[in-house]
C-alpha distance (Angstrom), angle and dihedral (degrees) to the residues before:
residue distance angle dihedral
M1 . . .
S2 3.82 . .
K3 3.80 118.0 .
V4 3.79 121.0 -136.8
L5 3.79 133.3 178.4
V6 3.80 125.0 -140.2
T7 3.79 116.9 -167.3
G8 3.78 113.3 -154.5
A9 3.80 88.5 22.3
N10 3.79 93.3 160.1
G11 3.81 95.0 59.3
F12 3.79 133.9 88.8
I13 3.80 99.7 -84.8
G14 3.79 94.9 26.9
S15 3.81 95.3 55.5
N16 3.80 92.6 49.5
L17 3.80 90.2 48.2
C18 3.81 91.5 50.4
R19 3.80 91.6 54.3
R20 3.80 90.8 52.5
L21 3.79 93.9 46.6
L22 3.80 91.7 50.9
A23 3.80 90.8 47.9
D24 3.81 88.8 53.0
G25 3.80 91.6 53.3
Y26 3.80 101.6 -103.0
E27 3.78 123.7 144.9
V28 3.79 102.0 -126.0
H29 3.78 126.5 -149.3
A30 3.80 108.8 -162.3
L31 3.80 117.9 -157.1
V32 3.80 112.4 -156.4
R33 3.78 136.4 154.5
K34 3.80 119.6 -107.5
S35 3.80 88.5 -115.6
S36 3.82 93.7 52.4
D37 3.79 123.7 123.9
L38 3.81 103.9 -121.9
Q39 3.80 99.7 -173.9
F40 3.81 93.0 116.4
V41 3.82 94.6 53.0
E42 3.80 106.8 24.5
S43 3.81 92.2 100.4
L44 3.82 93.9 48.4
P45 3.84 123.1 97.0
L46 3.79 93.9 -118.3
Q47 3.77 129.8 145.1
I48 3.79 101.3 -121.4
F49 3.80 118.3 -148.1
Y50 3.77 119.8 -174.8
G51 3.77 112.9 -141.8
D52 3.77 145.0 121.4
I53 3.79 125.5 -124.4
T54 3.80 89.4 -141.7
H55 3.81 89.7 59.6
P56 3.83 106.7 59.8
E57 3.80 93.9 -170.6
T58 3.83 89.3 67.8
L59 3.82 95.6 56.6
N60 3.80 104.1 68.3
P61 3.85 99.2 78.6
A62 3.81 92.0 54.1
M63 3.83 90.9 51.3
E64 3.79 96.7 55.3
G65 3.81 111.2 123.3
V66 3.81 93.2 -6.8
Q67 3.81 119.7 146.4
K68 3.80 99.1 -176.7
V69 3.80 133.9 30.4
F70 3.78 125.2 -158.6
H71 3.80 105.2 -163.5
V72 3.79 102.3 -158.3
A73 3.81 100.9 143.2
G74 3.77 117.7 106.6
L75 3.76 146.1 117.0
A76 3.82 107.7 -84.6
A77 3.79 109.4 -175.7
D78 3.79 141.4 109.6
W79 3.79 94.5 -135.7
G80 3.78 130.8 66.8
P81 3.82 142.8 64.7
F82 3.79 120.4 -54.6
S83 3.81 90.7 -126.4
L84 3.80 91.7 63.2
F85 3.81 93.6 49.3
E86 3.80 90.1 46.8
K87 3.80 91.3 50.9
I88 3.80 94.5 50.5
N89 3.80 107.0 28.6
F90 3.80 100.6 33.6
R91 3.81 107.9 24.8
G92 3.79 91.0 33.2
T93 3.80 91.2 55.5
Q94 3.79 90.5 49.5
N95 3.79 89.9 51.8
V96 3.81 93.5 50.2
A97 3.81 93.6 46.6
K98 3.80 93.5 48.8
A99 3.80 91.7 47.9
A100 3.81 89.0 49.6
E101 3.80 91.1 51.9
K102 3.80 91.1 49.7
A103 3.82 90.3 51.0
G104 3.81 94.0 49.9
V105 3.82 96.0 -113.4
K106 3.81 113.0 177.5
R107 3.84 104.8 -157.0
F108 3.82 129.1 30.7
V109 3.82 118.8 -167.5
Y110 3.79 112.8 -168.1
V111 3.80 121.9 -162.9
S112 3.80 106.5 -143.4
T113 3.83 126.4 160.2
V114 3.80 143.5 -109.2
A115 3.82 87.9 -135.2
F116 3.80 95.5 92.3
H117 3.81 89.7 63.9
G118 3.81 87.9 68.2
F119 3.79 134.2 -147.4
G120 3.78 138.4 -63.7
K121 3.81 95.6 55.0
Q122 3.79 138.7 106.5
N123 3.81 131.1 -152.7
V124 3.80 93.1 9.9
T125 3.80 113.6 -175.5
E126 3.80 132.2 -151.8
D127 3.80 90.2 -101.2
D128 3.81 95.8 56.7
P129 3.82 112.4 109.7
P130 3.79 124.4 -107.3
A131 3.78 118.5 -94.6
N132 3.80 124.7 -112.5
N133 3.81 127.4 -110.4
L134 3.79 94.7 29.8
I135 3.79 122.6 -175.1
P136 3.84 113.0 -110.2
Y137 3.82 92.3 -101.7
A138 3.80 93.9 56.6
Q139 3.79 94.3 38.9
T140 3.80 94.4 52.7
K141 3.81 92.4 44.6
L142 3.80 87.9 53.9
M143 3.80 91.3 47.2
A144 3.80 90.4 52.5
E145 3.78 93.1 48.4
Q146 3.81 92.4 49.4
W147 3.80 90.5 48.6
L148 3.81 90.8 50.8
W149 3.80 91.7 54.7
D150 3.81 89.3 53.0
F151 3.80 90.1 45.4
A152 3.81 89.9 52.4
K153 3.81 89.9 64.2
S154 3.80 92.0 64.6
T155 3.81 103.5 34.5
S156 3.78 137.0 67.8
I157 3.82 91.8 -135.1
E158 3.79 114.2 114.6
I159 3.82 106.0 -127.5
T160 3.79 126.4 -161.8
V161 3.80 130.2 168.3
L162 3.78 134.7 -145.1
R163 3.82 122.5 -159.6
P164 3.82 107.8 -166.6
G165 3.79 125.0 -161.6
N166 3.81 123.1 -146.4
V167 3.81 100.5 -29.0
Y168 3.80 118.7 -154.8
G169 3.78 135.4 166.6
I170 3.78 145.5 84.7
N171 3.83 113.3 5.9
D172 3.81 90.6 12.1
R173 3.79 105.1 159.3
T174 3.79 94.3 149.3
F175 3.81 104.0 60.9
L176 3.77 125.4 -2.7
F177 3.80 99.8 31.9
K178 3.82 88.7 58.1
Y179 3.79 89.1 44.6
I180 3.81 90.7 53.2
D181 3.80 89.9 48.7
A182 3.80 89.5 56.0
L183 3.80 92.1 48.8
L184 3.79 94.3 49.3
Q185 3.81 92.8 44.5
G186 3.80 94.1 50.6
K187 3.82 92.7 -115.3
F188 3.79 94.5 119.2
A189 3.79 130.4 114.0
E190 3.79 133.1 159.3
I191 3.78 122.6 -130.7
N192 3.80 115.2 -125.0
Y193 3.82 88.7 -9.0
G194 3.80 90.5 -61.7
R195 3.81 94.1 -73.6
S196 3.82 96.2 141.7
K197 3.78 120.1 102.2
T198 3.80 117.3 -111.4
C199 3.80 137.7 -167.8
P200 3.82 115.1 -133.3
V201 3.78 120.8 176.8
Y202 3.79 120.7 -174.8
V203 3.79 110.2 -131.6
E204 3.82 96.4 -123.9
N205 3.80 89.3 52.9
L206 3.79 88.2 50.1
V207 3.80 90.4 51.5
N208 3.81 89.4 51.9
I209 3.80 88.2 56.0
M210 3.80 91.0 47.8
M211 3.79 89.8 54.5
L212 3.81 90.2 52.3
L213 3.79 90.4 51.9
A214 3.79 90.8 49.2
T215 3.80 95.5 50.6
E216 3.81 110.5 26.3
Q217 3.80 117.3 86.3
K218 3.80 92.0 -148.8
A219 3.79 89.3 65.9
V220 3.80 92.9 67.2
G221 3.79 112.0 108.5
N222 3.78 93.1 9.6
A223 3.81 137.0 108.3
Y224 3.79 121.6 -148.8
L225 3.78 132.3 -158.9
A226 3.78 107.2 -137.0
T227 3.80 124.0 -156.1
D228 3.80 133.7 124.8
G229 3.80 88.3 -96.9
L230 3.80 93.1 -119.9
D231 3.80 122.9 157.5
I232 3.78 91.5 -142.2
C233 3.79 138.8 142.0
W234 3.78 126.7 -147.0
H235 3.82 93.0 -104.2
Q236 3.79 90.9 57.5
F237 3.79 91.2 47.8
N238 3.80 93.0 45.7
S239 3.80 92.5 47.8
A240 3.80 91.4 51.7
L241 3.80 90.8 49.0
A242 3.81 93.1 49.1
K243 3.80 90.2 49.3
T244 3.81 90.2 51.8
L245 3.81 89.1 51.1
G246 3.81 90.2 49.9
M247 3.80 94.7 -119.2
E248 3.77 140.3 109.7
L249 3.78 116.5 -99.5
P250 3.82 109.5 -115.0
K251 3.80 112.0 -112.3
T252 3.80 94.2 -142.0
S253 3.80 113.4 128.1
I254 3.80 129.9 177.0
P255 3.83 123.5 -158.9
Y256 3.78 112.2 -113.2
P257 3.86 95.9 -118.9
V258 3.80 91.3 52.3
A259 3.80 92.9 47.1
M260 3.80 92.6 47.1
G261 3.80 92.3 48.0
A262 3.79 91.4 51.8
A263 3.81 91.4 46.7
K264 3.80 92.9 51.8
V265 3.80 91.8 50.3
Y266 3.80 92.9 45.8
Y267 3.81 92.5 45.3
G268 3.79 92.3 45.4
L269 3.80 92.7 51.9
H270 3.79 90.6 51.2
K271 3.80 90.4 52.9
M272 3.80 94.7 43.8
L273 3.81 93.2 48.7
R274 3.84 91.4 40.1
L275 3.78 91.9 -129.8
K276 3.80 113.6 -177.8
P277 3.83 101.1 -149.7
E278 3.79 112.8 83.3
P279 3.82 114.2 -104.0
F280 3.78 117.2 -104.3
L281 3.81 90.0 -133.0
T282 3.80 125.7 42.1
P283 3.81 132.3 166.3
Y284 3.81 89.3 -115.5
R285 3.80 92.3 58.1
I286 3.79 92.4 47.5
N287 3.81 90.8 50.0
N288 3.81 90.8 47.9
G289 3.79 90.7 54.5
G290 3.79 100.1 31.9
K291 3.80 105.5 41.7
D292 3.78 132.0 52.3
Y293 3.80 110.7 -87.4
H294 3.77 104.7 175.0
F295 3.81 132.8 143.5
S296 3.78 138.8 -167.2
I297 3.81 120.7 -121.6
Q298 3.79 92.9 -170.5
K299 3.81 91.1 118.2
L300 3.82 90.7 58.1
K301 3.80 89.2 49.4
D302 3.80 93.5 47.3
H303 3.81 96.1 46.3
F304 3.81 100.7 38.5
G305 3.80 108.7 9.7
Y306 3.79 85.9 -114.3
S307 3.79 125.8 -177.6
P308 3.83 126.2 162.1
A309 3.79 113.8 -97.9
I310 3.81 96.2 -154.0
G311 3.79 122.2 54.3
L312 3.78 129.2 -144.7
E313 3.81 96.7 -97.1
E314 3.80 93.8 51.5
G315 3.80 92.8 41.0
L316 3.79 92.2 53.4
K317 3.80 90.9 45.9
R318 3.81 91.8 54.9
T319 3.80 91.6 44.5
V320 3.81 93.8 51.5
E321 3.80 90.3 47.6
S322 3.82 89.0 52.7
Y323 3.81 90.9 47.6
R324 3.79 92.9 51.3
K325 3.79 92.5 46.1
Q326 3.79 92.0 53.2
N327 3.80 92.9 45.1
L328 3.80 97.8 50.8
């Protein structure tokens, strides 16, 4: 039985990946912090290792005998100091990669992000340049990816990179569960009537892509944009979600300039007053909903003949079922 390591195994993507790996017969080492909430993985037959990617001395036990590493752990947020994102997303990735090299790991799958490609674009490809003025999350994810490509020149580890779009699905506490909360609480409004293109990817489809990157030789040395390949705008996505919830989609719409102005004021006040809770509105969130944010998966199709197994309707159904189960 092949051993694999998943960092951030207790999280949204990590927990779904662990279930798939176990189903496929892998022996799974799960790296989590001692303070982690393990509700998504506590019933799974994982080998739990307590460690922290920002403390390299804690990583070696989890790496023992591992052939493949899925580096999922990271700080995914649009609020917080650059130094914290650098510590976790950049330095943490360096620590995991170096520990993997020391342990003789064969394949390293890094979960990056589409966010550093920026907004206001359609059909972005892997070769398109990064945007300017990135938020710390996107900037440090890009820094880590660039470092990994340099690292690949001097190591025998096979490195491949995944850049997911807007991931949603079972155990989704980062995106769609909050989105559903806003809908049900009447705090929802579209920007520019939801006309901007978006980039959903259902988490089980994303896991399928991760398995391709972990097993296919063609993946080595390559980065892949990962969405469900839908030509879809936010209004279409929102309407499908509301239908799944059995409710009418609110007709409230806010012009992009008004929404962005409010977000900048709200965000600025949070920074000035040094408030710890994340702001409800941020420029990143307004850009995500108010500008085109759309990516090509042609490279996945060309390299692996990939197509998503689960469509939008079924993906939303499973997500809503998960939301309701967790909110009973």
